[in-house]
PDB file of N, CA, C, O and CB in Angstrom:
ATOM      1  N   UNK A   1      -1.317 -11.205  -4.952  1.00  0.00           N
ATOM      2  CA  UNK A   1      -1.050 -10.082  -5.515  1.00  0.00           C
ATOM      3  C   UNK A   1      -0.101  -9.330  -4.771  1.00  0.00           C
ATOM      4  O   UNK A   1      -0.458  -8.968  -3.649  1.00  0.00           O
ATOM      5  CB  UNK A   1      -2.146  -9.423  -5.733  1.00  0.00           C
ATOM      6  N   UNK A   2       1.198  -8.978  -5.223  1.00  0.00           N
ATOM      7  CA  UNK A   2       1.999  -7.892  -4.373  1.00  0.00           C
ATOM      8  C   UNK A   2       1.675  -6.661  -4.352  1.00  0.00           C
ATOM      9  O   UNK A   2       0.983  -6.179  -5.248  1.00  0.00           O
ATOM     10  CB  UNK A   2       3.226  -7.770  -4.680  1.00  0.00           C
ATOM     11  N   UNK A   3       2.109  -5.973  -3.358  1.00  0.00           N
ATOM     12  CA  UNK A   3       2.044  -4.527  -3.028  1.00  0.00           C
ATOM     13  C   UNK A   3       2.327  -3.637  -4.328  1.00  0.00           C
ATOM     14  O   UNK A   3       1.589  -2.689  -4.598  1.00  0.00           O
ATOM     15  CB  UNK A   3       3.120  -4.191  -1.865  1.00  0.00           C
ATOM     16  N   UNK A   4       3.427  -3.982  -5.122  1.00  0.00           N
ATOM     17  CA  UNK A   4       3.503  -3.142  -6.136  1.00  0.00           C
ATOM     18  C   UNK A   4       2.621  -3.304  -7.335  1.00  0.00           C
ATOM     19  O   UNK A   4       2.427  -2.406  -8.154  1.00  0.00           O
ATOM     20  CB  UNK A   4       4.706  -3.153  -6.488  1.00  0.00           C
ATOM     21  N   UNK A   5       2.098  -4.503  -7.389  1.00  0.00           N
ATOM     22  CA  UNK A   5       0.936  -4.728  -8.444  1.00  0.00           C
ATOM     23  C   UNK A   5      -0.270  -4.073  -8.143  1.00  0.00           C
ATOM     24  O   UNK A   5      -0.902  -3.421  -8.974  1.00  0.00           O
ATOM     25  CB  UNK A   5       0.566  -6.155  -8.606  1.00  0.00           C
ATOM     26  N   UNK A   6      -0.630  -4.247  -6.875  1.00  0.00           N
ATOM     27  CA  UNK A   6      -1.733  -3.632  -6.326  1.00  0.00           C
ATOM     28  C   UNK A   6      -2.180  -1.954  -6.228  1.00  0.00           C
ATOM     29  O   UNK A   6      -3.288  -1.418  -6.249  1.00  0.00           O
ATOM     30  CB  UNK A   6      -1.617  -4.111  -5.149  1.00  0.00           C
ATOM     31  N   UNK A   7      -0.750  -1.377  -6.109  1.00  0.00           N
ATOM     32  CA  UNK A   7      -1.021   0.175  -5.909  1.00  0.00           C
ATOM     33  C   UNK A   7      -1.547   0.933  -7.334  1.00  0.00           C
ATOM     34  O   UNK A   7      -2.122   2.019  -7.255  1.00  0.00           O
ATOM     35  CB  UNK A   7       0.488   0.934  -5.380  1.00  0.00           C
ATOM     36  N   UNK A   8      -1.335   0.354  -8.494  1.00  0.00           N
ATOM     37  CA  UNK A   8      -1.966   1.075  -9.717  1.00  0.00           C
ATOM     38  C   UNK A   8      -3.408   0.699  -9.742  1.00  0.00           C
ATOM     39  O   UNK A   8      -4.249   1.484 -10.182  1.00  0.00           O
ATOM     40  CB  UNK A   8      -1.267   0.668 -11.142  1.00  0.00           C
ATOM     41  N   UNK A   9      -3.727  -0.521  -9.264  1.00  0.00           N
ATOM     42  CA  UNK A   9      -4.989  -1.020  -9.556  1.00  0.00           C
ATOM     43  C   UNK A   9      -6.034  -0.250  -8.459  1.00  0.00           C
ATOM     44  O   UNK A   9      -7.210   0.046  -8.671  1.00  0.00           O
ATOM     45  CB  UNK A   9      -4.953  -2.704  -9.444  1.00  0.00           C
ATOM     46  N   UNK A  10      -5.338  -0.044  -7.367  1.00  0.00           N
ATOM     47  CA  UNK A  10      -6.219   0.716  -6.351  1.00  0.00           C
ATOM     48  C   UNK A  10      -6.576   2.122  -6.893  1.00  0.00           C
ATOM     49  O   UNK A  10      -7.706   2.588  -6.748  1.00  0.00           O
ATOM     50  CB  UNK A  10      -5.452   0.877  -4.917  1.00  0.00           C
ATOM     51  N   UNK A  11      -5.702   2.699  -7.444  1.00  0.00           N
ATOM     52  CA  UNK A  11      -5.561   3.995  -7.985  1.00  0.00           C
ATOM     53  C   UNK A  11      -6.862   3.987  -8.916  1.00  0.00           C
ATOM     54  O   UNK A  11      -7.874   4.653  -8.702  1.00  0.00           O
ATOM     55  CB  UNK A  11      -4.072   4.248  -8.771  1.00  0.00           C
ATOM     56  N   UNK A  12      -6.697   3.293  -9.767  1.00  0.00           N
ATOM     57  CA  UNK A  12      -7.642   3.094 -10.747  1.00  0.00           C
ATOM     58  C   UNK A  12      -8.997   2.740 -10.546  1.00  0.00           C
ATOM     59  O   UNK A  12      -9.859   2.953 -11.398  1.00  0.00           O
ATOM     60  CB  UNK A  12      -7.221   2.287 -11.450  1.00  0.00           C
ATOM     61  N   UNK A  13      -9.227   2.185  -9.407  1.00  0.00           N
ATOM     62  CA  UNK A  13     -10.474   1.723  -8.696  1.00  0.00           C
ATOM     63  C   UNK A  13     -11.116   2.971  -8.177  1.00  0.00           C
ATOM     64  O   UNK A  13     -12.270   3.338  -8.396  1.00  0.00           O
ATOM     65  CB  UNK A  13     -10.178   0.674  -7.492  1.00  0.00           C
ATOM     66  N   UNK A  14     -10.203   3.572  -7.456  1.00  0.00           N
ATOM     67  CA  UNK A  14     -10.513   4.880  -6.643  1.00  0.00           C
ATOM     68  C   UNK A  14     -11.149   6.062  -7.817  1.00  0.00           C
ATOM     69  O   UNK A  14     -12.189   6.704  -7.668  1.00  0.00           O
ATOM     70  CB  UNK A  14      -8.890   5.497  -5.818  1.00  0.00           C
ATOM     71  N   UNK A  15     -10.383   6.122  -8.778  1.00  0.00           N
ATOM     72  CA  UNK A  15     -10.638   7.156  -9.850  1.00  0.00           C
ATOM     73  C   UNK A  15     -12.082   6.724 -10.522  1.00  0.00           C
ATOM     74  O   UNK A  15     -13.007   7.521 -10.682  1.00  0.00           O
ATOM     75  CB  UNK A  15      -9.327   7.175 -11.030  1.00  0.00           C
ATOM     76  N   UNK A  16     -12.119   5.404 -10.869  1.00  0.00           N
ATOM     77  CA  UNK A  16     -13.612   5.165 -11.422  1.00  0.00           C
ATOM     78  C   UNK A  16     -14.751   5.302 -10.520  1.00  0.00           C
ATOM     79  O   UNK A  16     -15.890   5.435 -10.968  1.00  0.00           O
ATOM     80  CB  UNK A  16     -13.763   3.803 -11.944  1.00  0.00           C
ATOM     81  N   UNK A  17     -14.494   5.277  -9.254  1.00  0.00           N
ATOM     82  CA  UNK A  17     -15.628   5.689  -8.206  1.00  0.00           C
ATOM     83  C   UNK A  17     -15.663   6.981  -7.883  1.00  0.00           C
ATOM     84  O   UNK A  17     -16.647   7.348  -7.241  1.00  0.00           O
ATOM     85  CB  UNK A  17     -15.541   5.033  -6.941  1.00  0.00           C
ATOM     86  N   UNK A  18     -14.682   7.928  -8.212  1.00  0.00           N
ATOM     87  CA  UNK A  18     -14.854   9.253  -8.360  1.00  0.00           C
ATOM     88  C   UNK A  18     -14.190   9.803  -6.738  1.00  0.00           C
ATOM     89  O   UNK A  18     -14.353  10.952  -6.329  1.00  0.00           O
ATOM     90  CB  UNK A  18     -16.611   9.602  -8.753  1.00  0.00           C
ATOM     91  N   UNK A  19     -13.529   8.858  -6.063  1.00  0.00           N
ATOM     92  CA  UNK A  19     -12.965   9.094  -4.729  1.00  0.00           C
ATOM     93  C   UNK A  19     -11.533   9.703  -4.765  1.00  0.00           C
ATOM     94  O   UNK A  19     -11.041  10.091  -3.705  1.00  0.00           O
ATOM     95  CB  UNK A  19     -12.941   7.774  -3.955  1.00  0.00           C
ATOM     96  N   UNK A  20     -10.985   9.784  -5.689  1.00  0.00           N
ATOM     97  CA  UNK A  20      -9.523  10.090  -5.743  1.00  0.00           C
ATOM     98  C   UNK A  20      -9.519  11.584  -6.183  1.00  0.00           C
ATOM     99  O   UNK A  20      -9.920  11.979  -7.277  1.00  0.00           O
ATOM    100  CB  UNK A  20      -8.663   9.083  -6.809  1.00  0.00           C
ATOM    101  N   UNK A  21      -9.015  12.363  -5.189  1.00  0.00           N
ATOM    102  CA  UNK A  21      -9.167  13.794  -5.575  1.00  0.00           C
ATOM    103  C   UNK A  21      -7.835  14.132  -6.322  1.00  0.00           C
ATOM    104  O   UNK A  21      -7.982  14.791  -7.351  1.00  0.00           O
ATOM    105  CB  UNK A  21      -9.428  14.790  -4.250  1.00  0.00           C
ATOM    106  N   UNK A  22      -6.785  13.849  -6.035  1.00  0.00           N
ATOM    107  CA  UNK A  22      -5.444  14.285  -6.816  1.00  0.00           C
ATOM    108  C   UNK A  22      -4.387  13.082  -6.540  1.00  0.00           C
ATOM    109  O   UNK A  22      -4.404  12.327  -5.569  1.00  0.00           O
ATOM    110  CB  UNK A  22      -4.777  15.879  -6.201  1.00  0.00           C
ATOM    111  N   UNK A  23      -3.438  13.078  -7.645  1.00  0.00           N
ATOM    112  CA  UNK A  23      -2.464  12.439  -7.517  1.00  0.00           C
ATOM    113  C   UNK A  23      -1.024  13.269  -7.710  1.00  0.00           C
ATOM    114  O   UNK A  23      -1.111  14.080  -8.632  1.00  0.00           O
ATOM    115  CB  UNK A  23      -2.698  11.409  -8.348  1.00  0.00           C
ATOM    116  N   UNK A  24       0.072  13.254  -7.156  1.00  0.00           N
ATOM    117  CA  UNK A  24       1.205  13.855  -7.322  1.00  0.00           C
ATOM    118  C   UNK A  24       2.365  12.974  -7.753  1.00  0.00           C
ATOM    119  O   UNK A  24       2.875  12.186  -6.957  1.00  0.00           O
ATOM    120  CB  UNK A  24       1.457  14.501  -6.196  1.00  0.00           C
ATOM    121  N   UNK A  25       2.725  13.082  -8.822  1.00  0.00           N
ATOM    122  CA  UNK A  25       3.534  12.043  -9.386  1.00  0.00           C
ATOM    123  C   UNK A  25       5.138  12.633  -9.065  1.00  0.00           C
ATOM    124  O   UNK A  25       6.121  11.916  -9.250  1.00  0.00           O
ATOM    125  CB  UNK A  25       3.127  11.812 -11.128  1.00  0.00           C
ATOM    126  N   UNK A  26       5.217  13.785  -8.652  1.00  0.00           N
ATOM    127  CA  UNK A  26       6.489  14.285  -8.195  1.00  0.00           C
ATOM    128  C   UNK A  26       6.848  13.959  -6.829  1.00  0.00           C
ATOM    129  O   UNK A  26       8.013  14.015  -6.436  1.00  0.00           O
ATOM    130  CB  UNK A  26       6.533  15.663  -8.327  1.00  0.00           C
ATOM    131  N   UNK A  27       5.910  13.633  -6.128  1.00  0.00           N
ATOM    132  CA  UNK A  27       6.003  13.188  -4.631  1.00  0.00           C
ATOM    133  C   UNK A  27       6.794  11.984  -4.536  1.00  0.00           C
ATOM    134  O   UNK A  27       6.605  11.019  -5.277  1.00  0.00           O
ATOM    135  CB  UNK A  27       4.603  12.902  -3.972  1.00  0.00           C
ATOM    136  N   UNK A  28       7.850  12.031  -3.455  1.00  0.00           N
ATOM    137  CA  UNK A  28       8.609  10.957  -3.317  1.00  0.00           C
ATOM    138  C   UNK A  28       8.772  10.732  -1.852  1.00  0.00           C
ATOM    139  O   UNK A  28       8.866  11.663  -1.052  1.00  0.00           O
ATOM    140  CB  UNK A  28       9.852  11.102  -4.032  1.00  0.00           C
ATOM    141  N   UNK A  29       8.804   9.387  -1.501  1.00  0.00           N
ATOM    142  CA  UNK A  29       8.909   8.975  -0.146  1.00  0.00           C
ATOM    143  C   UNK A  29      10.239   8.016   0.081  1.00  0.00           C
ATOM    144  O   UNK A  29      10.925   7.573  -0.841  1.00  0.00           O
ATOM    145  CB  UNK A  29       7.546   8.224   0.242  1.00  0.00           C
ATOM    146  N   UNK A  30      10.413   7.838   1.159  1.00  0.00           N
ATOM    147  CA  UNK A  30      11.599   6.687   1.474  1.00  0.00           C
ATOM    148  C   UNK A  30      10.851   5.323   1.929  1.00  0.00           C
ATOM    149  O   UNK A  30       9.855   5.184   2.638  1.00  0.00           O
ATOM    150  CB  UNK A  30      12.732   7.223   2.850  1.00  0.00           C
ATOM    151  N   UNK A  31      11.643   4.393   1.303  1.00  0.00           N
ATOM    152  CA  UNK A  31      11.217   3.166   1.364  1.00  0.00           C
ATOM    153  C   UNK A  31      12.360   2.327   2.232  1.00  0.00           C
ATOM    154  O   UNK A  31      13.549   2.490   1.958  1.00  0.00           O
ATOM    155  CB  UNK A  31      10.948   2.666  -0.097  1.00  0.00           C
ATOM    156  N   UNK A  32      11.988   1.508   3.191  1.00  0.00           N
ATOM    157  CA  UNK A  32      12.801   0.693   4.039  1.00  0.00           C
ATOM    158  C   UNK A  32      13.208  -0.575   3.283  1.00  0.00           C
ATOM    159  O   UNK A  32      12.362  -1.170   2.615  1.00  0.00           O
ATOM    160  CB  UNK A  32      12.056   0.357   5.337  1.00  0.00           C
ATOM    161  N   UNK A  33      14.500  -1.023   3.364  1.00  0.00           N
ATOM    162  CA  UNK A  33      14.911  -2.348   2.728  1.00  0.00           C
ATOM    163  C   UNK A  33      15.571  -3.198   3.837  1.00  0.00           C
ATOM    164  O   UNK A  33      16.245  -2.711   4.745  1.00  0.00           O
ATOM    165  CB  UNK A  33      15.960  -2.130   1.462  1.00  0.00           C
ATOM    166  N   UNK A  34      15.362  -4.271   3.708  1.00  0.00           N
ATOM    167  CA  UNK A  34      15.974  -5.544   4.642  1.00  0.00           C
ATOM    168  C   UNK A  34      17.447  -5.491   4.274  1.00  0.00           C
ATOM    169  O   UNK A  34      17.863  -5.571   3.118  1.00  0.00           O
ATOM    170  CB  UNK A  34      15.282  -7.229   4.261  1.00  0.00           C
ATOM    171  N   UNK A  35      18.134  -5.361   5.269  1.00  0.00           N
ATOM    172  CA  UNK A  35      19.853  -5.348   5.255  1.00  0.00           C
ATOM    173  C   UNK A  35      20.196  -6.721   4.662  1.00  0.00           C
ATOM    174  O   UNK A  35      21.099  -6.746   3.826  1.00  0.00           O
ATOM    175  CB  UNK A  35      20.660  -5.190   6.944  1.00  0.00           C
ATOM    176  N   UNK A  36      19.611  -7.814   4.980  1.00  0.00           N
ATOM    177  CA  UNK A  36      20.297  -9.058   4.648  1.00  0.00           C
ATOM    178  C   UNK A  36      19.742  -9.310   3.285  1.00  0.00           C
ATOM    179  O   UNK A  36      20.634  -9.498   2.458  1.00  0.00           O
ATOM    180  CB  UNK A  36      20.046 -10.281   5.699  1.00  0.00           C
ATOM    181  N   UNK A  37      18.425  -9.372   2.769  1.00  0.00           N
ATOM    182  CA  UNK A  37      18.084  -9.892   1.574  1.00  0.00           C
ATOM    183  C   UNK A  37      17.792  -8.617   0.627  1.00  0.00           C
ATOM    184  O   UNK A  37      17.635  -8.939  -0.551  1.00  0.00           O
ATOM    185  CB  UNK A  37      16.873 -10.893   1.748  1.00  0.00           C
ATOM    186  N   UNK A  38      17.695  -7.346   0.876  1.00  0.00           N
ATOM    187  CA  UNK A  38      17.460  -6.362   0.218  1.00  0.00           C
ATOM    188  C   UNK A  38      16.009  -6.140  -0.230  1.00  0.00           C
ATOM    189  O   UNK A  38      15.669  -5.254  -1.013  1.00  0.00           O
ATOM    190  CB  UNK A  38      18.283  -6.420  -0.715  1.00  0.00           C
ATOM    191  N   UNK A  39      15.217  -6.999   0.324  1.00  0.00           N
ATOM    192  CA  UNK A  39      13.819  -6.802   0.064  1.00  0.00           C
ATOM    193  C   UNK A  39      13.038  -5.589   0.550  1.00  0.00           C
ATOM    194  O   UNK A  39      13.440  -5.306   1.679  1.00  0.00           O
ATOM    195  CB  UNK A  39      13.208  -7.861   0.552  1.00  0.00           C
ATOM    196  N   UNK A  40      12.022  -4.712   0.117  1.00  0.00           N
ATOM    197  CA  UNK A  40      11.501  -3.809   0.396  1.00  0.00           C
ATOM    198  C   UNK A  40      10.362  -4.282   1.882  1.00  0.00           C
ATOM    199  O   UNK A  40       9.590  -5.241   1.890  1.00  0.00           O
ATOM    200  CB  UNK A  40      10.962  -3.308  -0.993  1.00  0.00           C
ATOM    201  N   UNK A  41      10.562  -3.368   2.921  1.00  0.00           N
ATOM    202  CA  UNK A  41       9.813  -3.630   4.127  1.00  0.00           C
ATOM    203  C   UNK A  41       8.525  -2.916   4.019  1.00  0.00           C
ATOM    204  O   UNK A  41       8.560  -1.686   4.037  1.00  0.00           O
ATOM    205  CB  UNK A  41      10.570  -3.213   5.380  1.00  0.00           C
ATOM    206  N   UNK A  42       7.406  -3.518   3.910  1.00  0.00           N
ATOM    207  CA  UNK A  42       6.203  -2.773   3.739  1.00  0.00           C
ATOM    208  C   UNK A  42       5.222  -3.323   4.812  1.00  0.00           C
ATOM    209  O   UNK A  42       5.104  -4.500   5.152  1.00  0.00           O
ATOM    210  CB  UNK A  42       5.640  -2.903   2.250  1.00  0.00           C
ATOM    211  N   UNK A  43       4.498  -2.175   5.310  1.00  0.00           N
ATOM    212  CA  UNK A  43       3.273  -2.603   6.491  1.00  0.00           C
ATOM    213  C   UNK A  43       2.302  -3.224   5.849  1.00  0.00           C
ATOM    214  O   UNK A  43       1.720  -2.748   4.874  1.00  0.00           O
ATOM    215  CB  UNK A  43       2.515  -1.385   7.308  1.00  0.00           C
ATOM    216  N   UNK A  44       1.997  -4.665   6.513  1.00  0.00           N
ATOM    217  CA  UNK A  44       0.848  -5.380   6.119  1.00  0.00           C
ATOM    218  C   UNK A  44      -0.138  -5.389   7.171  1.00  0.00           C
ATOM    219  O   UNK A  44       0.061  -6.042   8.194  1.00  0.00           O
ATOM    220  CB  UNK A  44       1.167  -6.712   5.732  1.00  0.00           C
ATOM    221  N   UNK A  45      -1.274  -4.657   6.982  1.00  0.00           N
ATOM    222  CA  UNK A  45      -2.468  -4.694   8.167  1.00  0.00           C
ATOM    223  C   UNK A  45      -3.225  -5.745   8.054  1.00  0.00           C
ATOM    224  O   UNK A  45      -3.762  -5.965   6.968  1.00  0.00           O
ATOM    225  CB  UNK A  45      -3.466  -3.545   8.187  1.00  0.00           C
ATOM    226  N   UNK A  46      -3.423  -6.607   9.143  1.00  0.00           N
ATOM    227  CA  UNK A  46      -4.204  -7.605   9.236  1.00  0.00           C
ATOM    228  C   UNK A  46      -5.281  -7.489  10.060  1.00  0.00           C
ATOM    229  O   UNK A  46      -5.135  -6.732  11.020  1.00  0.00           O
ATOM    230  CB  UNK A  46      -3.580  -8.552   9.522  1.00  0.00           C
ATOM    231  N   UNK A  47      -6.573  -8.176   9.903  1.00  0.00           N
ATOM    232  CA  UNK A  47      -7.645  -7.799  10.798  1.00  0.00           C
ATOM    233  C   UNK A  47      -7.435  -8.327  12.211  1.00  0.00           C
ATOM    234  O   UNK A  47      -6.960  -9.463  12.213  1.00  0.00           O
ATOM    235  CB  UNK A  47      -8.953  -8.290  10.258  1.00  0.00           C
ATOM    236  N   UNK A  48      -7.625  -7.892  13.210  1.00  0.00           N
ATOM    237  CA  UNK A  48      -7.562  -8.463  14.478  1.00  0.00           C
ATOM    238  C   UNK A  48      -8.801  -9.064  15.097  1.00  0.00           C
ATOM    239  O   UNK A  48      -9.836  -8.438  14.871  1.00  0.00           O
ATOM    240  CB  UNK A  48      -7.095  -7.524  15.299  1.00  0.00           C
ATOM    241  N   UNK A  49      -8.882  -9.947  15.692  1.00  0.00           N
ATOM    242  CA  UNK A  49      -9.983 -10.443  16.283  1.00  0.00           C
ATOM    243  C   UNK A  49     -10.062 -10.817  17.566  1.00  0.00           C
ATOM    244  O   UNK A  49      -9.389 -11.801  17.873  1.00  0.00           O
ATOM    245  CB  UNK A  49     -10.322 -11.319  15.708  1.00  0.00           C
ATOM    246  N   UNK A  50     -10.766 -10.248  18.485  1.00  0.00           N
ATOM    247  CA  UNK A  50     -10.649 -10.291  20.024  1.00  0.00           C
ATOM    248  C   UNK A  50     -11.830 -10.915  20.354  1.00  0.00           C
ATOM    249  O   UNK A  50     -12.928 -10.517  19.964  1.00  0.00           O
ATOM    250  CB  UNK A  50     -10.496  -8.895  20.793  1.00  0.00           C
ATOM    251  N   UNK A  51     -11.627 -12.007  21.151  1.00  0.00           N
ATOM    252  CA  UNK A  51     -12.707 -12.754  21.975  1.00  0.00           C
ATOM    253  C   UNK A  51     -12.863 -12.463  23.302  1.00  0.00           C
ATOM    254  O   UNK A  51     -11.902 -12.623  24.054  1.00  0.00           O
ATOM    255  CB  UNK A  51     -12.518 -14.095  21.976  1.00  0.00           C
ATOM    256  N   UNK A  52     -13.903 -12.065  23.716  1.00  0.00           N
ATOM    257  CA  UNK A  52     -14.233 -11.891  25.232  1.00  0.00           C
ATOM    258  C   UNK A  52     -15.171 -12.554  25.761  1.00  0.00           C
ATOM    259  O   UNK A  52     -16.159 -12.753  25.054  1.00  0.00           O
ATOM    260  CB  UNK A  52     -14.553 -10.706  25.584  1.00  0.00           C
ATOM    261  N   UNK A  53     -15.159 -13.022  26.956  1.00  0.00           N
ATOM    262  CA  UNK A  53     -15.972 -13.957  27.570  1.00  0.00           C
ATOM    263  C   UNK A  53     -17.103 -13.182  28.459  1.00  0.00           C
ATOM    264  O   UNK A  53     -17.937 -13.827  29.094  1.00  0.00           O
ATOM    265  CB  UNK A  53     -15.060 -14.923  28.421  1.00  0.00           C
TER     266      UNK A  53
END
């Protein structure tokens, strides 16, 4: 599932659980785009595993 598909589903789940306080539909933010392909640059957080001896 892509980020654009996931956003509305996350909002829906948070609303069902009563965890979403408010949404501001007039809020705008800048989005970075790749200069070569024009695709959106979105952060993707990955789980980091550290092994210690």
